[in-house]
N, C-alpha and C positions, 0 to 999 in steps of 0.2 A: 548462435546456434543456426543449425541447418536444417531444416525439416526435409528429410531428403522425401519423403512421397510428392512433395511437391517442388521441393528442390528453391523455397524463400527463406530468408535471412529471418533472424528475430535474437532482443539483447534478452541477457539474463542477467542483473543486480542480486548481488546474494549479499546482506542485510545485517551487521550486526550493532544497533545502536547504543553510540555512548546512553549509561545513564546519565549524566551534566548532559543540562538540557543546552547548557551553552553550543556544547559538540554537535548536538542532533540538528538545532538550530542550520548550525552549518549545513550538515547533511541537507536539512531543507532545501535550502538556499542551491545547493550544488544539484540535487536531482531536477530540481526545478530549471535550472542552468541547462542541464545535458538533455532534457525533455524537449526545450526548444533547438538540440541541436544534429536534432535526425528525424526522419519518419518512418522507421523500422517498426515492427512491433516487438513491446518489449515487457520482462515479467520483474515485478520487485519483489525481491521474496526474502521472509528472515524476521529478525526479533527487532523491533520498531522501538520497543521502550515508550509505547504511547499508546494513546487511545484515538481511537474518532467519535467515539458515541459516548455516551454517559452510562447507556446497558452495556458495553465494550469492559469497562470499571468490574473488577472482583476482588473487595476486600481491600485493605491496607489503606493509603493517604488519600487525602478528597483529592480529583482533580484538576489541574490549573485549567478555565476555560481559554486563558489566551495561547496556552499550549496546546490543547485538543484544537485552537479553529488556527494554527499556525502549519501546523501537521495535515488538516481536512484541508488547508489552502494549498500547500504541494501537493497533497494526493491529486486536487483539479487540474494542478500544473500539469503533472504527468496524466491526464489522463486515467488514473486509474481505476478499475473495477473489483470487486471484492465481495464474496460470498462468506459467509461465517457458518460453520459448520459448528454443531451443537459440542459445547465442553463439556470432556470427562472427568479426568480424576488432575485437571494441570489448570493453573489462573490462564495457561493462553488458551484460545482458541486456533482450533485446523480450520484450513480455508480452503475455496478451490479459487483457481483462476482457469479464463479461460483464453486463447490466442484468439481464436474465432468466434464472436455472437455467435451461435447458431440462431434461426429462423423461431421464437418465443423464449431465445434464454431471458432470463426474470433479474438482469445486470443492471442496476441506476447505471446515469451514463457520468453522472460524478458526486460528491459528496458535498452537497450545499443544506442549509438551514431555512 
């Protein structure tokens, strides 16, 4: 993608992760690899079928801590920034992402315990 106002390039990855953990784990490994292959800003958006934190979980089965840690490691490798908005009538939370961190933006550097 190209930002015409600044003539800068960035990447967009649209994700719909498998409900099968083995296939999601393969995706996390691939995203981590891709993160090391370029230096462009990038956005990873979609349905990851995984949670980052316990408070992200809404109903259903209990979360698996090892799976959450694997997903967090992938997001750390990708230097991902995320801000969740309030959930409305869905079990999915809308998010906001930023390509430029403005002065005073309240985004954590990465997901860590």
